[in-house]
N, C-alpha and C positions, 0 to 999 in steps of 0.2 A: 420331336417327331413331327410336329406341325410344319417346321421348316423343311424337313425331308419330303413331306407330302407335297409342298408347293414346288420344290425343285424337281423331284423325280416322278411325282404322280401318286394318286391314291392307292392304286393296286400295288405298286412297288413298295411304298412305305408300309402298307398294311402287311404285306408279305414279310418284309424285313422285321417288323415288330413281332409277328407271330413266330418267326424263326428264332429270334433271340429269347422270346418267352419260352419256347419249347426247349431250347438249350438250357435255360435256367432250371426247368423241371428235371431234365435228364441229369444234370449235375447234382441236384439235390438228391435224386434217387440213388446216385452212384457214390455220393460223398462218403469218405472214410476219415476225414480230418477237417479241422477248422478252416484250413486254407481253401480247400475245395468248396466247402459250404459257403464261405464268404464270397468266392467267385460266383457261385450259383445265385446268391442273393442279388448280386449286381446285375446279372443277366435277367433274373426274374423281375426285379424292380423296373429295369429299363423296358422290358417287354410288356409287363402288365400296365405300366403307366402309358406307354406308347399306344397300346391297344385301346385303352380308355379314351385318350385324347382323340385318336383317329375315329373311334365310334361317334363321338360328339361332332367332329368335323364332317363325317359322312352324313349324319342326321341333318346338320345345318345345310349341307349341299343339296339335299334331296327333299326337304320339306319347307313349307312356308311357315311364317312366324306363329300363326294360330295353332298349327298342329305340332310344332317343334317340341314344345315342352312335353307333350304326351309321348312322342317317339323317343325323346331323350331319356325317359324313365324306363322304357322297355328293357334295356340291359340289366336293370336292377330287380326285375320281377322275380328271378329265381331266389332272391333273398327271402321272399315270403315263405318258401318251403325250407331252405337250407338253415335258417335260424333255429328251426325246431328239430330237424333230423341230423344236423351237423355232429352233435355229440355222439349219437348212436353210430353214425358212419365212422367217425374217428375211432370209437372203441372197437368196431368190427375189423378195421384194417391195421390196428396197432400191432398185432403179432407179426404182420408182414408189412411194416410201415413203409418200406421202399416203394411198394406199389401204390401207396397213397400219393406219392409224387409222380411215379413213373406212368401211371395210367393217364395222367393229363398230358403227357408228352405224345400220347396217341389221340386222345379225345380232341385236344385243341386244334391240331392241324386238320383233322377230318372234319370238324365242325366249321372250319374256315373255308373249306373247299367251295361250297355253294356261293359264298360272297366273292371269293377270288375269281370264280368262273364268271359271275355277273360283272364284276369290275373289268375283267379282261375283255369280255365280249363287247361291252359298251365302249371301252377304250379303243378297240379295233374298229368298231362302227364309226366312232368319231374320226379316226384316222382316214377311213375311206371317204367320209364326207368332207374331208379337208378342213375340219375345225379343230383338230388336235394340234397344238403348237409343236413345232419341230424341236428336237433336242438341241440345247445350246452347246452340247459337247461333240456333236457329230462332226467328224473330220478334223477335230482339234488335237493338238499335241498334249502330252501329259502335263506340261507346265501350265498351259492354259486351263486345263480341267481342274488342277489343284488350286490355282488362283481363283477361279470362278467359285469353286466350292468353299474356299476360305471366306469369301465375301458373302455368298448367297446363304450359307449356313451360319455366318457370324461366329466362327469357331472361337475366336479370342473372347468375344463378349460372353459366350456360354461358359468358357473356362473361368472368366472373372467371377461370374455369378455363382457357379458351382463352388469355386474356392472360397468365396466370401461366406456363403451359407455354411459350408462344412467347417471351415477354420474358426468361425465364431461360435457355432453351436456345439461342436464336439468337446471343447474344453469345459462346457457347463456340466457334462456328465462324467468326465474323467479327472477333473481337478482334484477331487477328494482322494483319489487313489495315488496321487503323487506325494512323495515324501515332504516336499515343501509346499504342497497345496497350490494356491493361486500364485505363490511367489516362484513356482518352478519356472526355470528358463524355457522349458518346452511349452508350457501353457502360455507364457507371455509372448513367445515368438509366434505361436499360432494365432493369438488374438490380434497382434500387431499386423501380421500379414493379411489376416482376414478383414480387418478394418480398412487397410489400404486397398484391398481388392473391392470392397464394398463401395468405397469412395471413388475408385477408378471406374467402376462399371457404368454409372450414368454419364461420366465424362466421355468414355469410349463410345457409348451408344449415341450421344448427341453429336459426335463428329461425323459428318456425312462422308468425309474423305476416308476415314478409317473404317467406318461401319455403314456403308451405303445401304445395306439390307439389315437393319438393326434387328436384334433378337426380339425386342419389343418395339414395334413400329412407332416412330415418333408421333405420327398424326393421331394415334389412338389416345395419347395423353392430353389432347386438346378437348376431348369429350368428357364432360362432367359425369355423365352416367357410367362411362367406362371406368373412370377413377373410383367412383363410389362403389360400383359393382365388384371390382377386383379387391377393394379394401374390405368389403363385406365377406368375400371368399376367404381372405386372409384371417380375419378375426373369428369367423365362424369355425374354421377348421382348427385354429389355434385353441379356442375354447373347448372344442371337441376332445382334443388330445390332452386337455387338462382335467377333464371330467369323466367322460365315458370310457376312454382308453388312456393309457395302457394298464392302469393299476386298479381298475374297478373290480375285476375278478378276484385279485388277491385280497382286497379289502373285504369283499363279501365273504370269502372263505374264512378269513381270520376273525374279523370283528363281528360279523353277522352269523358266523358259524354255519355257513351254507356249504353244501357239497360242491364238488367240481362241476357237476352237471347243472345244478341249480344256479350257481354263480354265473356260469356261461349263458344260461338261458335268460337270466335277469338282465345281463349286460346286452344280449342280442335283441332285447325288446326294443331298444332304440332303433336298430336297423329295420325291424319289422314296422314300427310306427312311422318312421321317416319314409319308407317305401310306400306305404298305404297313403300317407298324406300327400306325397309328391304326385302320385297318380290322381288323387282326388282334385288337387289344385290344378293339375294339368288339364283335366276335363273342364273345370271352371274357367280357366284361361281360354280354352277353345270356344266357349259359349259367351263369355263376357268381352273378350278382346282386350282385357286389361291384365296387367301383371303387378304393378307397383303396390297396390293395396295388399296383395298377398305377401310381398316381401316385407312390408312394414308389420303386418300382423304376425308373420312367421318370426320376425326378429323379436317382437314382444313376447310371444309364447316361448321361444327358445331361451330368452333371458329369464323368464319366469320359471321355466323348468330347471335351469341351473340354480336359481335361488331356492327352489324347493329341494333340490339335492343337498344344498348347503344346510338347509333346515332339518331334513329328515334322514340324512345319512349319519345317524348316530347309533351307538350301541343299543341293541334291543328294539330297533325300529321294526315295524311289521313288514311282512313281505309285500302287502298291498301298497304301503307307502313307498317302498323301494321301487316297485314296478311302476307305480303311478308317476314318479319322477322321471323315469326313463321314457314313459309314454309321452308325457308333456314335452320333454326335450326333443324327442324324436319327431313329434308332430310339428314343432317349430322348425326343426332342421329341414324337414321335407318341404315345408311351405316356403322356406327361405332360399335354399340353394338353387333349385332349378329355375324359379322365376328370376332370380338375380342374374343367372347366366343368360337367360332369354333377354333381359333388359339390355345387357351388354351387347348382345348380337343385334338387337333392334336399333341400337344407336349408331351403328357403323354401316358403311356401304356393303353391298353383296360381296364385292371383291375382298373386303377386309374381314369378313365373318370368320374365316378359318384362322387368321392371325389373332383376332379378338378372342375366339374360343380357346385357342392354345394358351394365350396369355392368362385368361381367367383360370384355367385349370392348373397352370404352372404356379400362379400366385396362391391358389388353393392349397397345393401340395407344400409350398414353402411355409405357409401358415401352419400346416400340420407338423412340419419339421420343427418349426420354432416352438410350438406347443409341446411337442414330444420332448424336445431338449430341455425346456424349462421344467416340465413335470419330472423328467429324470433327474435334473439337478436338485429340485426340491426334495424329491423322494430319497435320493442317495445322501443328501446332506442332513435330512431331518430324521428319518427312521432309525438309523444306527445310533445316533447320539441320544435320541429319546429312549431307546431300549437300554442303553448303558445307564441312563439316569433313573429309569423307573423299575428295572428288574430288581428282584430281591438280591441281597448280597451273595447268596450261595450260587446263583447262576448268572451273575453279571458278566462273568468272563465268557459266556456263551452268546453274547449279544450279536457278534458278527455271524456266528453259526445260524442263529435264529433268523437273522435278516436274509441270509442266503438260502434258506430252506423254507418254502411256503408250507410244505407238509408239516414240518416241525412246529412252525408258528401257529398253524391252524388246528393241529391235532396232538401236539406234544403234551398239553395240560388241559384238564377239563375246564369248562366254563365256570367262572366263579372262584377259581383258585387264585391266590396272589400272583402267581407267575403269569397266568392267562390274562388277568386283569391288567397287569403291567404291559404285556404285549399288545393287548387291545387298545390301551390308552395311547401307546406310541403310534400305532397305525391310524387310530381315529384322529389324533391331532394333526398328523401329516396329511391325511385326506382332507381335513377341513381347510388346511392351508392351500392345497391344490384347488379346491372348489372356490375359495375366496378369490384366487387369482383368475379362475375361469369366469366368474361373474364380472370381474373388472375387465377382462379381455372382451367380454360380450357387450359391454356398455356402449361402444361406438356403433353397434349394429343399427339401432333405431334411427339416430340422426343421419347415418349414412344412407339408410333406405329412403329417407325423406329427400335426400339430394338427387335421387334418380328421377329422370324425366318420366312423366305419366303418359307414355305413348299409347295411342289406340292402335293395336297391332294389326287389325284388319286394314286400317288406312295406310300404315307403313308398308304392308304387303302389296296393297293395290298400287301405291306409288312406285314400288320397285318393279312390279310387272309392267307398268306403263313405261318406265325408263328402259326396260329391256326390249320393249316392243319396237 
């Protein structure tokens, strides 16, 4: 979406993202089968990620470095309320669940109108002043337009990256469902093609003739702070999807015997804590003009929080211990993510800020996808086998049924019975494996934070203003 913004403009790209976002909601509301819902998820994911990327690019375009962190956190402020009222709202709309999706197909476009009007008026004003670049497609034939878009948007590079990530990660979660497991020809073919695409991606991007407008601009990789920052984004979100999501709620309901509402709220404490800490850190950055110390401190707290999760996510743990771990991890995440993005933006020229921001957020999401795939692979390969091993002989044949039904696993047998103890043990051991991998994934964060340059943000902003004068 960052590429589209550079080629077509901010207003056009924002409008495109909102449109496909809205289409995703409409399809979800109207879906009656898995195919329609899968299509809806593709539109929804593309639209939501596009809007998030463009929000950050818009903030980078319109703020200086000292204020940017604070404005970058503003879109997250609704989380301070939704983490507490989300369960109640979900329960209220459940009888007419289609409106739970459909109402956003109305709210989203309407809420976008003020921004769209502002972008349009400013774009028209720039055109009248003669400072708006003319369209490269004006008066050109279809072949020229398609050729230009092919290079400007780096379609083939994007295809290679998407294919590599998808074809390598998908087998992690579906291999156990194949009759031959990892020896399945389908799994082997996906992995081979995925690895070839992964190896081909940097080769394609490095060739100026094939990719003159690389998806990841080559100059950015010469900056140490950019490399460290995007690596932090990758490992941060990878560890997040190995610990906080997606299996935390199931674990809390089964092993800790929490209700659906309680499990959801404990899990959402991370979001609340990270939002509060990111706002607080953004204010401190505004008045100190420094960011690196917060990245390093956030990395330390984040890793400590994951370590506490590993220690205290055990059967019979108190609610205070479970919540405390989420708070510590959330504080670390909030202190780490926004300042790291700010450091990446500070290390490049003003003309490269949009590309650097898009690259940071893209790598962040790839890290989340990797973490999600690894956690899915561990969970699906661990829990069913452990259930078959630990369940009493009389219900051992129900292992797959228990694994596929959270309600049965969490409420099928009272706490303390042999059946429930076996179920809890299977889920507890699997969760510990996930958390151990999460701690390992977070280990590079501290050394990576030390690699980032300790910029004085007010001096960087002053030098940029002087350069533009």
